[in-house]
C-alpha positions as CSV (number, residue, x, y, z in Angstrom):
1,X,-118.8,-27.9,3.9
2,X,-118.1,-24.5,1.3
3,X,-121.4,-22.8,0.1
4,X,-122.4,-21.0,-2.9
5,X,-124.8,-19.5,-5.2
6,X,-125.4,-19.8,-8.6
7,X,-127.1,-17.9,-11.0
8,X,-127.3,-19.6,-14.5
9,X,-123.5,-21.3,-15.0
10,X,-121.3,-19.5,-12.2
11,X,-122.6,-16.1,-12.9
12,X,-122.1,-14.5,-9.5
13,X,-120.2,-16.2,-6.8
14,X,-120.3,-15.6,-3.0
15,X,-117.3,-13.8,-2.1
16,X,-115.4,-15.9,0.0
17,X,-115.8,-19.2,-1.2
18,X,-114.2,-22.0,-2.7
19,X,-115.5,-22.3,-6.3
20,X,-117.2,-25.5,-7.3
21,X,-114.8,-28.0,-9.3
22,X,-114.7,-28.3,-12.8
23,X,-113.9,-25.6,-15.9
24,X,-114.9,-22.4,-15.1
25,X,-114.6,-19.4,-18.0
26,X,-114.1,-16.1,-16.6
27,X,-115.8,-14.3,-18.8
28,X,-119.0,-15.0,-18.3
29,X,-118.1,-15.9,-14.7
30,X,-117.1,-13.1,-12.3
31,X,-114.4,-13.8,-10.1
32,X,-114.3,-11.6,-6.7
33,X,-111.9,-10.9,-3.9
34,X,-110.8,-14.0,-1.8
35,X,-112.1,-16.9,-4.1
36,X,-110.0,-19.9,-4.7
37,X,-110.2,-23.2,-6.7
38,X,-109.8,-26.6,-5.4
39,X,-108.7,-30.2,-7.1
40,X,-109.5,-31.2,-10.1
41,X,-110.5,-27.2,-11.5
42,X,-109.6,-25.3,-14.3
43,X,-109.9,-21.6,-14.7
44,X,-110.0,-20.0,-18.0
45,X,-109.4,-16.4,-17.7
46,X,-109.9,-14.5,-21.1
47,X,-110.0,-11.2,-22.8
48,X,-112.0,-8.6,-20.3
49,X,-112.3,-11.5,-17.8
50,X,-111.2,-10.2,-14.4
51,X,-110.3,-12.0,-10.5
52,X,-110.3,-10.3,-8.0
53,X,-107.6,-10.0,-4.9
54,X,-106.2,-12.6,-3.2
55,X,-107.4,-15.5,-5.4
56,X,-105.7,-19.0,-4.2
57,X,-105.1,-21.5,-6.8
58,X,-105.6,-24.6,-4.7
59,X,-106.5,-24.8,-1.0
60,X,-103.6,-23.3,1.7
61,X,-103.3,-26.7,2.9
62,X,-101.5,-27.9,0.3
63,X,-103.7,-31.0,-0.5
64,X,-105.0,-29.8,-4.0
65,X,-103.9,-31.5,-7.4
66,X,-104.4,-30.7,-10.8
67,X,-104.7,-27.5,-10.6
68,X,-105.0,-25.4,-13.4
69,X,-105.3,-21.1,-14.7
70,X,-105.0,-20.7,-18.0
71,X,-104.5,-16.6,-18.4
72,X,-105.1,-15.7,-21.6
73,X,-106.2,-11.9,-21.1
74,X,-107.9,-9.6,-19.1
75,X,-106.4,-8.8,-15.3
76,X,-105.8,-10.5,-11.7
77,X,-105.9,-8.5,-8.8
78,X,-103.1,-8.6,-6.0
79,X,-102.0,-11.3,-3.8
80,X,-102.8,-14.1,-6.4
81,X,-101.6,-17.2,-5.0
82,X,-100.1,-20.6,-6.5
83,X,-100.6,-23.1,-4.0
84,X,-98.9,-26.8,-4.0
85,X,-100.4,-29.0,-6.7
86,X,-101.2,-25.9,-9.2
87,X,-100.4,-24.8,-12.6
88,X,-100.8,-21.0,-13.6
89,X,-100.0,-20.5,-17.3
90,X,-100.1,-16.9,-18.2
91,X,-100.0,-16.2,-21.6
92,X,-101.9,-12.6,-21.7
93,X,-103.3,-10.2,-19.8
94,X,-102.0,-9.1,-16.5
95,X,-101.5,-10.1,-12.9
96,X,-100.3,-7.8,-10.1
97,X,-98.1,-9.5,-7.3
98,X,-97.8,-13.4,-7.9
99,X,-96.8,-15.7,-5.3
100,X,-95.6,-19.4,-6.0
101,X,-95.8,-22.3,-3.2
102,X,-93.2,-25.5,-2.7
103,X,-94.8,-27.7,-5.5
104,X,-96.3,-25.3,-7.5
105,X,-95.6,-23.9,-11.5
106,X,-95.8,-20.8,-13.0
107,X,-95.4,-20.9,-16.6
108,X,-95.0,-17.4,-18.1
109,X,-94.8,-17.1,-21.8
110,X,-97.0,-13.9,-22.8
111,X,-98.6,-10.8,-21.0
112,X,-97.2,-8.7,-18.2
113,X,-97.1,-9.7,-14.1
114,X,-96.0,-7.6,-11.8
115,X,-93.9,-8.8,-8.7
116,X,-93.4,-12.3,-8.5
117,X,-92.2,-14.0,-4.9
118,X,-91.1,-17.3,-5.5
119,X,-91.1,-19.9,-2.0
120,X,-88.8,-22.8,-1.7
121,X,-89.3,-25.3,-4.2
122,X,-91.6,-23.7,-6.3
123,X,-91.1,-23.3,-10.1
124,X,-91.0,-20.6,-12.7
125,X,-90.7,-21.5,-16.4
126,X,-90.2,-18.0,-18.2
127,X,-90.3,-18.2,-22.4
128,X,-91.9,-15.1,-23.1
129,X,-93.7,-11.6,-21.3
130,X,-92.3,-9.5,-18.9
131,X,-92.1,-10.4,-14.7
132,X,-91.7,-6.8,-13.5
133,X,-89.7,-8.0,-10.2
134,X,-88.6,-11.1,-9.2
135,X,-87.8,-12.4,-5.4
136,X,-86.9,-16.2,-4.7
137,X,-86.6,-17.6,-1.2
138,X,-83.6,-19.2,0.0
139,X,-83.0,-21.6,2.1
140,X,-79.6,-21.8,4.2
141,X,-80.2,-25.4,3.8
142,X,-78.4,-26.2,0.2
143,X,-79.7,-26.9,-2.8
144,X,-83.3,-26.5,-1.7
145,X,-84.1,-23.2,-3.5
146,X,-86.4,-22.6,-6.2
147,X,-86.1,-23.6,-9.6
148,X,-86.0,-20.6,-12.2
149,X,-85.9,-21.2,-15.4
150,X,-85.6,-19.0,-18.2
151,X,-85.9,-19.1,-22.0
152,X,-87.1,-16.0,-23.2
153,X,-89.0,-12.9,-21.9
154,X,-88.0,-10.2,-19.8
155,X,-87.4,-9.5,-16.0
156,X,-87.2,-6.0,-14.4
157,X,-85.3,-5.8,-10.8
158,X,-83.8,-9.1,-9.6
159,X,-80.2,-10.3,-8.8
160,X,-79.2,-13.4,-10.1
161,X,-80.2,-16.2,-7.7
162,X,-79.7,-19.6,-6.9
163,X,-81.9,-21.9,-9.1
164,X,-81.6,-19.9,-11.6
165,X,-80.8,-21.2,-15.3
166,X,-80.2,-19.3,-18.6
167,X,-81.0,-21.1,-21.9
168,X,-79.5,-19.3,-25.1
169,X,-76.0,-18.3,-26.1
170,X,-73.3,-15.2,-26.5
171,X,-72.8,-15.5,-23.0
172,X,-70.2,-12.9,-21.5
173,X,-69.2,-12.9,-18.0
174,X,-68.1,-9.0,-17.4
175,X,-68.3,-8.5,-20.9
176,X,-65.9,-11.5,-21.8
177,X,-67.3,-14.1,-23.8
178,X,-68.1,-17.4,-22.2
179,X,-69.4,-20.9,-23.1
180,X,-72.0,-22.8,-21.4
181,X,-72.0,-24.7,-18.4
182,X,-72.1,-23.7,-14.5
183,X,-70.6,-20.2,-13.9
184,X,-69.4,-19.0,-10.2
185,X,-70.6,-15.5,-9.9
186,X,-68.5,-13.5,-7.1
187,X,-68.7,-9.7,-6.3
188,X,-70.7,-7.8,-7.8
189,X,-70.0,-9.5,-11.6
190,X,-72.3,-9.2,-14.2
191,X,-73.5,-11.7,-16.6
192,X,-75.3,-10.8,-19.8
193,X,-76.0,-13.2,-23.2
194,X,-78.8,-13.3,-25.4
195,X,-81.9,-15.6,-24.6
196,X,-83.4,-19.1,-26.7
197,X,-86.4,-16.4,-28.1
198,X,-83.4,-13.8,-28.8
199,X,-83.6,-11.0,-26.4
200,X,-81.1,-9.9,-24.6
201,X,-80.3,-9.5,-20.9
202,X,-77.8,-8.4,-18.6
203,X,-78.3,-8.9,-14.8
204,X,-75.5,-8.8,-11.7
205,X,-75.2,-10.8,-8.7
206,X,-72.8,-12.3,-5.7
207,X,-71.6,-15.7,-4.4
208,X,-74.0,-18.1,-6.6
209,X,-73.5,-20.8,-9.4
210,X,-75.3,-20.1,-12.6
211,X,-76.1,-23.0,-14.6
212,X,-75.9,-21.4,-18.8
213,X,-77.4,-23.8,-21.4
214,X,-75.9,-23.3,-24.7
215,X,-79.2,-23.9,-27.0
216,X,-80.4,-22.6,-30.7
217,X,-80.9,-18.8,-31.1
218,X,-82.3,-16.5,-33.8
219,X,-79.5,-15.2,-35.9
220,X,-79.3,-11.8,-36.4
221,X,-78.9,-9.2,-39.5
222,X,-75.2,-8.0,-39.5
223,X,-76.5,-5.2,-42.0
224,X,-76.5,-1.9,-39.8
225,X,-80.0,-0.4,-39.3
226,X,-79.6,2.9,-40.4
227,X,-82.7,5.4,-38.6
228,X,-83.2,8.6,-40.8
229,X,-86.8,9.2,-40.5
230,X,-89.8,8.7,-38.5
231,X,-89.5,7.0,-34.6
232,X,-87.6,3.9,-33.9
233,X,-88.6,1.8,-30.5
234,X,-85.2,0.0,-29.9
235,X,-85.1,-2.3,-26.8
236,X,-81.7,-4.3,-27.6
237,X,-78.9,-4.8,-30.0
238,X,-77.2,-7.9,-29.9
239,X,-73.6,-9.2,-30.6
240,X,-72.6,-8.0,-34.2
241,X,-75.6,-6.2,-34.8
242,X,-75.0,-2.0,-35.5
243,X,-77.4,0.9,-35.8
244,X,-76.6,4.5,-37.6
245,X,-78.8,7.1,-36.3
246,X,-79.3,10.1,-38.8
247,X,-81.0,13.3,-39.3
248,X,-84.6,13.1,-39.2
249,X,-84.6,9.6,-37.5
250,X,-85.4,9.3,-33.4
251,X,-84.7,6.2,-31.5
252,X,-87.1,6.2,-28.0
253,X,-86.5,3.2,-25.5
254,X,-84.1,1.8,-22.6
255,X,-81.3,-0.1,-24.9
256,X,-79.4,-3.1,-24.0
257,X,-76.3,-3.4,-26.3
258,X,-74.3,-6.1,-25.7
259,X,-71.0,-6.7,-28.3
260,X,-72.7,-4.2,-30.5
261,X,-72.1,-0.5,-31.8
262,X,-74.3,2.5,-32.1
263,X,-73.3,5.8,-34.6
264,X,-75.1,8.5,-33.7
265,X,-74.6,11.2,-37.0
266,X,-77.9,13.0,-36.4
267,X,-81.5,12.8,-35.2
268,X,-82.6,12.4,-31.7
269,X,-81.9,9.2,-29.3
270,X,-84.5,9.3,-26.3
271,X,-83.9,7.0,-23.3
272,X,-81.1,5.4,-22.0
273,X,-78.3,2.8,-23.5
274,X,-76.7,0.7,-21.7
275,X,-73.4,-0.6,-23.1
276,X,-71.7,-3.7,-22.7
277,X,-68.6,-4.3,-24.6
278,X,-70.1,-1.8,-26.9
279,X,-69.3,1.0,-29.0
280,X,-71.6,3.9,-28.9
281,X,-69.9,7.3,-31.1
282,X,-72.0,10.6,-31.2
283,X,-70.7,12.9,-34.0
284,X,-73.6,14.8,-34.4
285,X,-77.5,14.8,-33.0
286,X,-78.5,14.0,-29.3
287,X,-78.4,11.3,-26.7
288,X,-80.4,11.3,-23.1
289,X,-78.5,9.1,-21.7
290,X,-75.5,6.6,-22.2
291,X,-73.8,4.1,-20.1
292,X,-70.3,2.6,-20.7
293,X,-70.1,-0.6,-18.5
294,X,-67.1,-3.5,-19.3
295,X,-65.1,-2.6,-21.9
296,X,-67.6,-0.3,-23.7
297,X,-66.5,3.2,-24.7
298,X,-68.5,5.9,-25.6
299,X,-67.1,8.9,-27.9
300,X,-68.7,12.5,-27.9
301,X,-67.1,14.2,-31.0
302,X,-69.8,16.3,-31.5
303,X,-73.3,17.1,-30.9
304,X,-75.0,16.3,-27.7
305,X,-75.2,13.7,-24.3
306,X,-76.9,14.8,-21.6
307,X,-75.4,12.6,-19.1
308,X,-72.7,9.6,-19.2
309,X,-71.5,7.4,-16.7
310,X,-68.7,4.6,-17.0
311,X,-67.8,2.2,-14.5
312,X,-66.1,-1.5,-14.8
313,X,-63.6,-0.2,-17.2
314,X,-66.0,1.7,-19.6
315,X,-64.5,4.5,-20.8
316,X,-66.1,7.9,-22.3
317,X,-64.1,10.0,-24.5
318,X,-65.2,13.7,-24.8
319,X,-63.3,15.1,-28.0
320,X,-66.1,18.0,-28.9
321,X,-70.0,18.2,-28.3
322,X,-71.5,18.8,-25.3
323,X,-72.5,17.4,-21.8
324,X,-74.8,19.6,-19.9
325,X,-75.2,17.6,-17.0
326,X,-71.7,15.8,-16.6
327,X,-70.2,12.6,-16.4
328,X,-70.3,10.0,-13.4
329,X,-67.4,7.6,-13.1
330,X,-66.8,4.9,-10.4
331,X,-65.7,1.6,-9.7
332,X,-62.7,2.1,-12.7
333,X,-64.8,4.2,-14.8
334,X,-62.3,6.3,-17.0
335,X,-63.2,9.8,-18.2
336,X,-60.9,11.1,-21.1
337,X,-61.7,15.2,-21.9
338,X,-59.8,16.9,-25.1
339,X,-62.2,19.1,-26.5
340,X,-66.0,20.1,-25.7
341,X,-67.6,21.8,-22.8
342,X,-68.8,19.5,-20.1
343,X,-71.2,20.2,-16.9
344,X,-70.2,19.3,-13.4
345,X,-68.9,15.6,-13.3
346,X,-68.4,13.5,-10.2
347,X,-65.7,10.8,-10.0
348,X,-66.3,8.0,-7.1
349,X,-63.7,5.2,-6.0
350,X,-61.0,4.2,-8.0
351,X,-62.2,6.4,-11.5
352,X,-59.9,8.2,-13.4
353,X,-60.4,11.7,-15.2
354,X,-57.8,13.1,-18.0
355,X,-58.3,16.3,-19.0
356,X,-56.2,17.5,-21.9
357,X,-58.5,19.9,-23.2
358,X,-62.0,21.2,-23.2
359,X,-64.1,22.8,-20.4
360,X,-65.6,21.3,-17.2
361,X,-67.9,23.6,-15.2
362,X,-67.3,21.6,-11.9
363,X,-65.8,18.6,-10.7
364,X,-66.0,16.7,-7.5
365,X,-63.2,13.8,-6.7
366,X,-63.9,11.7,-4.2
367,X,-61.6,9.0,-1.9
368,X,-59.2,7.0,-4.3
369,X,-60.3,8.8,-7.9
370,X,-57.9,10.4,-9.8
371,X,-57.7,13.6,-11.8
372,X,-55.0,14.2,-14.3
373,X,-54.9,17.4,-15.5
374,X,-52.8,18.5,-18.8
375,X,-54.6,20.7,-20.6
376,X,-58.3,22.7,-20.8
377,X,-59.9,24.4,-18.0
378,X,-62.0,23.5,-14.7
379,X,-65.1,26.0,-13.3
380,X,-64.8,27.3,-9.9
381,X,-66.7,24.2,-8.6
382,X,-63.7,22.1,-8.1
383,X,-63.7,19.7,-5.3
384,X,-61.1,17.1,-4.3
385,X,-62.4,15.0,-1.3
386,X,-60.2,13.2,1.3
387,X,-58.0,10.0,-0.9
388,X,-58.5,11.6,-4.2
389,X,-55.4,12.5,-6.2
390,X,-54.7,15.4,-8.1
391,X,-52.2,15.7,-10.8
392,X,-51.1,18.7,-12.9
393,X,-48.9,18.2,-15.6
394,X,-47.5,21.7,-16.8
395,X,-44.6,24.2,-16.8
396,X,-44.4,27.7,-14.6
397,X,-45.7,26.5,-11.6
398,X,-45.7,29.0,-8.7
399,X,-47.7,29.1,-5.0
400,X,-49.2,32.3,-4.3
401,X,-46.7,33.7,-7.2
402,X,-43.8,32.4,-5.6
403,X,-42.5,30.5,-8.9
404,X,-41.3,27.0,-8.0
405,X,-37.5,26.8,-9.3
406,X,-36.8,23.3,-8.1
407,X,-38.8,21.4,-10.2
408,X,-37.2,18.4,-12.2
409,X,-38.4,17.7,-16.0
410,X,-41.0,14.4,-15.6
411,X,-40.4,14.4,-11.8
412,X,-43.8,15.2,-10.0
413,X,-43.5,17.4,-6.3
414,X,-46.2,16.9,-4.1
415,X,-48.2,20.4,-2.5
416,X,-49.4,19.7,0.9
417,X,-50.2,23.6,1.7
418,X,-53.4,24.6,1.7
419,X,-55.2,27.9,1.3
420,X,-53.0,29.2,-1.2
421,X,-53.0,29.9,-4.5
422,X,-51.5,27.5,-7.4
423,X,-50.8,28.9,-10.5
424,X,-48.9,27.7,-13.7
425,X,-49.0,26.6,-17.6
426,X,-50.4,23.4,-18.0
427,X,-48.7,21.1,-21.1
428,X,-51.6,22.4,-23.6
429,X,-50.4,26.0,-22.9
430,X,-53.4,26.9,-20.9
431,X,-52.8,29.0,-17.7
432,X,-54.4,27.4,-14.8
433,X,-55.3,28.7,-11.2
434,X,-56.7,26.3,-8.4
435,X,-57.2,28.3,-4.9
436,X,-56.4,25.3,-2.5
437,X,-59.7,26.3,-0.4
438,X,-59.7,23.9,2.9
439,X,-63.2,24.8,3.6
440,X,-65.9,26.4,1.1
441,X,-68.9,25.7,-0.8
442,X,-69.4,23.7,-3.7
443,X,-69.2,26.9,-5.6
444,X,-66.0,27.4,-5.0
445,X,-62.0,25.3,-4.9
446,X,-61.5,23.2,-2.0
447,X,-58.8,20.8,-1.4
448,X,-59.2,18.7,1.3
449,X,-55.8,18.5,3.8
450,X,-56.3,14.6,3.2
451,X,-56.3,14.9,-1.0
452,X,-53.0,14.5,-2.6
453,X,-51.8,17.2,-5.2
454,X,-49.1,16.6,-7.1
455,X,-47.3,19.6,-9.7
456,X,-45.1,17.4,-12.4
457,X,-43.2,19.8,-15.0
458,X,-43.3,18.5,-18.8
459,X,-42.4,20.6,-22.0
460,X,-45.3,22.8,-22.7
461,X,-47.0,23.0,-25.9
462,X,-47.1,26.9,-26.4
463,X,-49.5,28.5,-28.8
464,X,-47.4,30.0,-31.7
465,X,-47.4,33.6,-31.0
466,X,-48.6,33.5,-27.3
467,X,-45.1,35.4,-26.4
468,X,-46.4,36.4,-22.9
469,X,-48.2,32.4,-21.9
470,X,-51.7,33.7,-21.2
471,X,-53.3,31.5,-23.5
472,X,-53.9,34.3,-26.2
473,X,-52.3,35.8,-29.2
474,X,-53.7,39.2,-28.8
475,X,-51.8,42.7,-28.9
476,X,-50.3,42.0,-25.3
477,X,-47.9,39.2,-27.4
478,X,-47.0,42.3,-29.5
479,X,-46.0,44.4,-26.8
480,X,-43.5,41.5,-25.4
481,X,-42.0,41.4,-28.9
482,X,-41.6,45.2,-29.3
483,X,-40.1,45.5,-26.2
484,X,-37.6,43.0,-26.9
485,X,-36.7,43.2,-30.7
486,X,-33.4,42.5,-32.1
487,X,-32.2,40.9,-28.4
488,X,-30.5,37.4,-28.9
489,X,-29.8,34.5,-26.8
490,X,-31.5,31.9,-25.2
491,X,-35.1,31.8,-24.1
492,X,-36.6,35.0,-25.3
493,X,-40.3,35.0,-24.7
494,X,-40.8,36.7,-27.8
495,X,-38.1,34.2,-29.9
496,X,-41.3,31.9,-31.2
497,X,-39.1,30.0,-33.5
498,X,-36.3,29.4,-31.4
499,X,-33.4,30.6,-33.4
500,X,-32.1,32.9,-30.1
501,X,-33.2,36.3,-32.0
502,X,-36.1,38.2,-31.6
503,X,-37.0,39.4,-35.6
504,X,-39.3,39.9,-37.9
505,X,-40.2,36.2,-38.4
506,X,-41.2,35.9,-34.7
507,X,-43.8,39.0,-36.0
508,X,-44.8,37.1,-38.6
509,X,-45.8,34.1,-36.2
510,X,-47.6,36.6,-34.0
511,X,-49.4,38.5,-36.9
512,X,-50.2,34.6,-38.5
513,X,-51.6,33.2,-35.3
514,X,-53.7,36.3,-33.9
515,X,-56.8,36.1,-32.4
516,X,-56.3,32.3,-31.4
517,X,-56.3,31.0,-27.8
518,X,-55.7,27.9,-26.5
519,X,-59.5,26.8,-26.1
520,X,-59.8,27.1,-30.3
521,X,-56.6,25.2,-30.8
522,X,-58.1,22.8,-28.7
523,X,-61.2,22.3,-30.4
524,X,-59.0,22.6,-33.8
525,X,-56.8,19.1,-32.8
526,X,-60.0,17.6,-31.0
527,X,-61.6,17.7,-34.5
528,X,-59.0,14.9,-35.3
529,X,-60.7,12.2,-33.4
530,X,-58.2,9.1,-32.8
531,X,-60.0,5.6,-32.4
532,X,-61.8,5.2,-29.2
533,X,-60.0,2.6,-27.5
534,X,-56.1,3.5,-28.6
535,X,-57.4,7.1,-27.2
536,X,-58.2,5.2,-23.8
537,X,-55.0,3.5,-24.1
538,X,-52.9,6.5,-24.4
539,X,-54.2,8.4,-21.8
540,X,-54.2,5.5,-19.5
541,X,-50.4,5.5,-20.1
542,X,-50.4,9.0,-19.2
543,X,-52.3,8.7,-16.1
544,X,-50.0,5.6,-15.0
545,X,-47.0,7.9,-14.7
546,X,-45.2,6.4,-11.5
547,X,-46.5,9.4,-9.5
548,X,-46.8,7.3,-6.3
549,X,-43.7,6.3,-6.1
550,X,-41.7,9.5,-6.8
551,X,-43.5,12.1,-5.1
552,X,-41.5,14.5,-3.4
553,X,-43.5,17.3,-1.3
554,X,-43.7,21.0,-1.5
555,X,-44.0,22.0,2.1
556,X,-43.9,25.5,2.2
557,X,-43.6,28.7,-0.7
558,X,-40.2,29.6,1.0
559,X,-38.5,26.4,0.7
560,X,-38.6,27.0,-3.4
561,X,-37.3,30.9,-3.7
562,X,-34.7,31.1,-6.5
């Protein structure tokens, strides 16, 4: 028989013993390590109350009945076990790790708890509060698994698991709106929605069926929220909600935005923003980190986004401003750069980058990623790894200075040579030159022999007055005009207006554009920001030109001499 020491009314209890049945309040009772309660016992933990580590609600034998633990405040140590026959109600306070056995119920409506471990046959009802991580034991003998009913609150680190049921609305599968019912999840699909308490969730999983129960959810305020002073903590944006951030305002928090929009006209956004079928437009101001996923679009027209990621059809459009830590795209993520300055960026499996303007300081293209370059420029750190595809669009291509004469308009050619210099004029008139090194460091150009490199001749948009096609209008172009003044015929370099004669009108063109460069011209064009979704579609059409089915191969410079 267990022994215990009473001082007052359960003032101190010997460690390692089972507490007496009845009602126990902490405080005033102090619960030490390795304590337990049995049948017909209720423990109430209130503010400033404390329970030691390895506490057992119900005996380990599973024979206890009518065991209740109410946690209104205070704290519980790690290794808390809810055994068969027990019901634990967390309404406030904090707990560390919690284990819920078969036949036990854990109700969470408030407070914060650490890692929750559910054994087969356990029940979790989440209506509020926060769980940092959740693990659920799965039995190979279906349908035996824990029962997890999620009405509200939040869960940190977890995957979709058998036994989960979501109660709420605005459900989406991979960003697409769906109704209630049982949803079969395969692959790494993303399930999102709004819970009954109005909180949003986004969670992925695989090979599991999840029941979605539609219930009444709180209404939203469709009027945009304007943040132009002070600091606002933001955690979520629901379908139909929008926020405008302006100078003088600050937003902090880790935001999940589903079917919503965020416009940054100024101010500062400190934290992360996960976008699901949502839109983020940055005109001025700064954003720490943004992630476009499942139909979302990030448009940077000005200001600064420290780092951005796209995947699963998410689109990043950069027309101005800066992305100092670059972009990271994978799993069908799309990046369109037409202006601005972008730091070193990484393209992983099945991602696409379309560069038509601006500057990227470095680029690493990995297996099955595609890079289409029609303008702009890339710094020294350009790495094309095995399986990547690099497509250049322009004119006047040359290998080691030898012109490639056999290019037909719109017909792609594959360049298989390595350790040579590939140069040309991109479609926007910018000169390009890549060292196709077969080895080197991350600070050099590196093009694997297993990477695909193509060049496609297209009509080049020449910078007016740039008669020598070096991307700048300067005195060197005046020299070209002066030396050919009075000449007639087709294709004259200094025939700016295309009337087959070099004359004073061509000089006027040079004078009017003196000092301009391809970069400044691109910046001017980038100021005309198109609708993000239209821009993405247009760039995709360029990327989908049938290169793979029409590629011919350039194997040596000698084969391409005039």
